[in-house]
N, C-alpha and C positions, 0 to 999 in steps of 0.2 A: 202691831207687834213686830219686833225685829228678832230674827233667829238666824242661826248659822246655816242650817239645811232643812229644807222641806222635801219630803219624799211623797210623791203622788203614787199611791198604790200600796195596799197592805197585804199583798199576796206573799208567796215565799221569797221572791227576789227583793221586794221592798223591805220586808222584815229582816232578811239576812243583812242587807246593807245597814239598816238601823242598828243591828247588833254590832257589826264591825265598827261603825262610827263610834258607838258608845264605848267599846273596848279601848278606843283611842282617845277617849275623853271628850267627844263631841256628842251633844244630845239633840238628835233631830226630832222633828215633828212629822209623824206619818199621817197622811190624809187618805182615808179609804172611803170610796163611794158607798159601799154596801154597809148597812147598819149592823149586820152580823156576818161572821164568816160564812162563806157559801157552803151549802151542803151538797151541791151538785157534784157527782162523781167526775173527776178529771183525771189527772195523772195517777198512775198506780204505784209510783215509787221513784226512787233515785237510781240512776245508772251511771257508772263510769267514775271518773276521777273525783267527782264531788263527794262520793261516799267516803273516801279517805279524808277529804277536806273537812267534812262534817265531824269525823272522828277527831280531827286536830283542833276542833273548837269545843270538844267535850259534849257534843250533841248526839253522837251515834247511839249511845246506850239509851238515851231518852226516846229516840225514835224506834229502835229495834227491840227494846226491852231486854237486851242481852249485854251483860257486862264485858264479854269477850270482844276483842277488836274485830273489825270487819275482815272477812276472808274472801279471796278472789274466787270467782267461778272457774274451776279447772276442768269442767266436764264438757259442756257444749253451750253454744250460743248461736245466733243467726246473723246473717248479713244478706239482705235482699231475699229473705225467706229461704236461704240456703244455710246448711249447717256449718258452723265453725267448730272444728274439733279442737277444743282448747287443751285437751290432754297432750297434744303435740308440743305444747309450749313449756319451757322451763319456768316461766314466770308470767302467769296470765294477768293482763291489765283490766279484765272485766270484773267490776264489783257491782253488786246489785243490792238494793235495800227496798224490798216490797212493802210499801206503806202508803195508804191513801193520802192524796194531797191535802185533804182537810186536816189530817193528823199532823202533817208537816207544818201547816199554817199554825195549828194550835201550839205545837212545841216552840216554834220560832217566836210566836207572839208572847208566850210565857217567858221566854228568855229575854226578849226585848224589854218587857215590863220589869223584869228583875234588874236590868241594866239601867233603868230610869228613862226609857223611851216613852214619849207621849204619843198615844195612838188615838186619833179622832175618827170614829166611825160615823158614817152618814155625812161626811164632809167631802165635797168633790171640787176639784180644780175646774173652773169654767173660763178662766182668762188669765193672761200673764203679759207682762212687759218687763223689759230689763234695761238697765243702764250700765255704766262702767263699774258700779259698786255693788249692785244687788239686783234681785228679781222681785218684782211685785206680783203676788199671786192673788187672783180673785177666787174666792171660795164660796160655794153654796152649801148651806148646812140647815139642819132642822130649826135652828134658832135664828136663821136669817143669813144674809150675805155679809161677808167681811173680807178684809185683806190681810195678807201676811207679807212682810218684806224679809227676804232671806238672801243670804250671800250666795247660795246655790239652790237650785231646784233639780230634783232627780225624777225623771219619768220612769216609774216602774209599774205603769198602768196598762200593761197588756198590749195585745196585737192591734187593738183599735185605739191606741194611746192618744188621749186628748192633749197631753203635753207635747208629743211629737207633732201633732197637727197644728197646734197653736204656735209652735216654733217654726213652722214652715219647712219642716224636714220631710223630703220625699221618701217613699218606701217602695223602691223598685223591686221587681222580682217576677216570679212565674206563678200563674194560677192553674191548678189542675182541676178542670171542670168536668172531666169524664167520670170521675170516681165517686161511688156511693158506698159509704160505710154504715152498716147497721150493727148495733151492739146492744146487749142487754145482760143484766144479771138474771140468771135462770138456773133451775135445777135440771140435772140430767140423771139418767139411771146410775145408781151408785156402783153397780157391778161392771160398768164400762171403764172405771178408773183403775189402772194398774197400781196397786199399793206400793210396789217396789220402785217404779220410775215416775209415778204421777201422770203417766201418759193416758190420754183418752183413746181407748180402743173402739173405733167406730166400725160396727159390723158392715161388711161389704166394702169397706174402704181401707182400714188399717189404723195404725197408731199415729196420734197427733201429740207431739211433745208439749208440755205446758209452757205457756208464756211466749211461745215462739211462732211467728206467722208461718202459715203453710200456703203455698201457691199452687194452683192448678191452672189448666188452660182457660178456665171460666171465671177465675177470681181468686180470692184469698180467704182463709179461715184461721181463727186463733181461739185458743182456750186458755183462760187465765184464772186459775183457782187461788184467789187471794186468801191468806190465812184469816179465819174468823168471818169470812164473807162468802156468799154464794159465788160460783165462778162467773166471770165475765166472758160471754160468748160473742164473737164478732165474725161478720162476713163482709167481704169487699167485692164489689162488682163494678164493671165499666159499662158506660152507655145505657144506663137504666132510664126508663121514662120517668119524667117528673110527676110528682104526686103531692097533693095537699092532705091526703088522708093521715090520720094519727098513726104513729108507729105502734106496732103490736108484735107480740111474740110469734104470731102466725106469719107475719111478714118476714121476720128474721128466719124462721124455720123454712119458708119457701126459698129464701135467698141461699141458705146453706144447702138445700137440696139441689139448686142449680149449680153451685160451686163444687160440691163434692160428689154429686150424682147419687147420693143416698139420703135417707131421712134421718135426722137427729131429733128425737123427741125433747121438747123443752117445756118445763113446767114453771109456774110462778116462783120467784125467789123466796127462800126462807129468811126468817129473822127480820129485824128492824132495818129500815132504809137509812139513808136514801138509796134507791136502786136505780141503776141506769136503764133507760129504754129510749134509745135515740137513733136518729137517722141523720147522717151528715153527708152533704154533697160537696165535692170539691175540696180544695185545700190550697195552701200558699207556701211558697218558699221565697222569703223576702229579707233583704238586709237594708237598713236605713242608709241613706246616702252619706250621713255623718252621724256619729254617736254623741256629738257635743255641738252646742250652738251658744257661744258666749258662756254664760253661767248656768246653762241648762244641759244636763246629761241624760242619756237614755241607757237603760239596762234591761236585760231579759227580753221578753216578747215585744216590748216597745221598740227594741233595736233590731230584732231578728226573729223570724218564725220559719218553721220547717214542716212542710205538709206531709212528708212521706216517712218520717222517722219516729213519730209518737212523742208523748210528753216526757219520757225519761231523758233522752238526749237534750231536749229543750231546757228542762230544769237543770241538767248538768251544766249547760252553757250559761244560763241566766244567773244561777247562784254564784258561779265563778266570776261573772261580770261584777256582781256585788262585792265579792271578796277582793277583787283586783282594784276596784274603785275606792273602797272604803278607806284603806290606809293612806292612799295617795291624797284623797280629798282632805282627810284629817291633817296630814302634814302641811297642806296648803293653808288650811285654816289656822293652824298653830303658828305659822310663819317659819321661815328657814328651810322650806322645801327646796331641794335642788332644782335648777332650771330644767324645764321640760318634763318634770315628773308627772304632772297632771295630764299633759299631752300624751304620755305613754299609754294611758288607759285606752284611748281609741286605737293607737297603733297595735297594741298587743291583742286587744279583744276583737278587733276587726279581723286579724289574721286567724284567730280561733273560729270566728263566725264563718269565714269563707271555707275553712276545713269542713265545717258542718254542712255548708251548702254542697260541697263535693259529695259528702256522705249521702245527703238527702237525694240529690239528683241521680247518683249511681244506683241507689236502692230503688228509686222510683222506676228507673229504666228496667231493672232486673225483675220487678214484680208485675210489669205490664203484661197484658194478654198477647197472644199471637205465637205462631210456630217459629218465627224468627227469634223471638225472645227465648223460646224454649231451647233453640240451638245455642244461643249465647250462654244460657244457664248450664247446658251440658258441658260446654268448654270451661266455664267458670268452675264447675264442680271438679274437673280435673285439676285446675290450678289450686283448689283448696286442699289438695293432698300435700301441698308444699308447706312446711312449717313457717317459712319466711313470709309467704302470702297470708297465712292465718294470723301471724304476728302483726303484720301491717294493718290488716282490716280490723283486728281486735283493738289495736291502739287508736285507729281512726274512730271507731265506734265509742270507745271510752273517753276520747279526748286526751289520751296519754301521749299522743304524738306532737303535742304543742310544745314548741321550744322558743322562748323569747330571746331577742337579741340583747345580750348583756354588755355589748361593746368590747368584748375581749376575743380577738380573732383566733388565738391559739389557746382556747380555753379547755378546761377539763370536760370530758364528755357529759358530765352532769350539769354543767353550767347552763342556765336557761331553762332547765327542766324542773318538774315537780320533784321535790326531795323524796327519796325512797323511804319506806318504813325502816326504822332502825331500833334495835334493842341495845341499850347502853348500860355500862356499869359505872356507877359513881360511888364516892365514899359513903354516901348515905343510902346506897342500895340500887337495885336495878330500876330502870325507867325507860319507857318508850318515848320515842321522839314526839309522838302525838301528845304526850302529857306536858311537853315543854313549850308547845305552841299555842296554848289556850288563851294566853293574854294578847295574842295578835301583835306581838312586838318583833322587831328584827332579832335574829338569834345567830350567834357565832358558836359553832360546835368545834371545840378544840380537842381533837382526838390524838394529838401528838403525844409521844411518851413523856416529854418534859413539860407539857402544857405551857409552851412559851408564847403561843399566839395571843394570849390574853393581853400581853403587854403592847402588842401592835395596835390593838383597838382601844387602848386605855383612854384616849381622848373622847371616844364615843360611848364611854361606859354608862352615861346617863340615857343613852338612846338605843343601845344594843345590849341584849342579855347575852352573857358569856357563860357557857357551860363547858367545863373540862370533864372528860370522861374517857372510857375505853369501850370500843364496840365489842359486842359479843359474837359478831360474825365479821368477815372481811368487809372493810369499808374504806372510803377515803379518809385521809388523816385530818381533814378540816373542811368545814362547810359554812358558808355565810348565807343565811336564809332571809329572804324578805318576809314581811308579815303574811303574805299569801302562800308561803311555803315553797316558792320557787327559788332555785339556787342562784345567788348573785355571783358567787365565787366558790371555787373548790380546789383542793390540792390533794395529790396522792403521794407527796414527798414525805418521808419520815421526819425531815426537818426542812420546811420551806425556805428557799434561798431568798436573797434580797429582792430579786425581780418579782418573785411570787408575793412577797410581803408588800411590795409597792402596788401590785395588782389588787391585793386585798384592800389597801387603803383607798385606791382609786374606786373600787366597787362601793365602798362605804360612802365615799363622797358623792358618787353618782346617785345612789339610791336614798341615802339618809342625810345628806347635806354636808356643809363645810364643818371642819373641826371647830368646836367651841371649847372654851376653858372647862376642864373637868370640875364638877362640883362634888361636894361630899355626898356620899350615897345616902339615900333615905332608907328607912327600915324596910319599906316595901320593895325598893330596888334590891336590897340585900336578900330579901325573901325570894325574889324571882331568880336570883343567880345561884346556881348550884356549883360547888367546887369540891 
């Protein structure tokens, strides 16, 4: 069988990529080793920039159950188990969506199937070879071995990626072998929970805020009350003796006693499972030596893992890998992609991955045991009274500090950044920017008073959606967005001058290809364009 794209891995990242490709007219085949979605408790939600991106694909309401748009956390967060006072910021970049990973997989799988994606469960990539034209994939399945020949193969198969190993791509990094993490879903005394703040008031110790790691000289402790589930209780220690004994609540309770110096009674979890009860030793922070090898690409944990920052930031990064690669790969498959477009996937996402490496290593250093680290933390606490410091760390945590090179040295400050949320007025009524990006197409927002920019991109009208509107709050006068919602060009001029118009054309050529003869618009194109 010959197909355009095979995706190895049916977790969140692989399914997100499948959805993005399908929105662009490419129907991938997803191969997932597991016969059914895993019930194992993993990540507890999405954190950062990707929450807004999920909204811009119309998936936020499905995941949150809330029709309202996502709202930033403007109260508090943590960096290295130290509080970030987000109330100091005019615009918090921290967005959080607490939802179990199995629900994320369920929603993305449902969406992929709606878009016509073929998902083959119980099918595993066991070999591959490639030539100039395609990749030959050897697959093991319940019905026997077979081969697929695809123009591209995407490895979304996790930290132990078979795709990466078969491609000979090294995975250098750091292993943290001193740390032991114990965690379990458990019940705690109901009267310990502050109904106003959600904090866990531990007698003899004090308040522990929910979802935020707490560091002591002897280790770390966290309390995560997920909605509709028993809280997840975790304790981290260093240099613990190895053991083969099964994990138990009593072992976790003893660890908490060593970390906090007081006892926290833990009872069996209520309700149906699956429930976590695990012990993990060590962790890794690694980035693949390259994200592409010929016609093979890596996304998510196959390309990078972060041992000290948890699943939220990892999913934030991996899902955005998928969104970055999807539209570029589809353009290459359709033909007419501008030179270097597909190569920009590695350039852009490697820079984002290294920002997360910085994040992981800094936090790992700040939560380590020892009086010298305690001294560092005391100094750091003083720095965290500065709003500028809080802003930078919040943006690093959220991935909001990523800025891509759009090739325009004197660009508008928004160029290269993720487009801000906007409320727009159109002749047909108010609309949010997030409602205009659900087709995953390039978008020109013409917010000038005379709506003159639409003529500038007329040759691209088959490839770029053009919306003329007026902003409800102060905003740039024009934005050109890539399908991943990063700003390729922007203007603040009431009437862009000829140089700005040429920069707009240049950005369109760079990201969406050379000018082609304009064709008559189809009914669907007209439907997508609001005037």
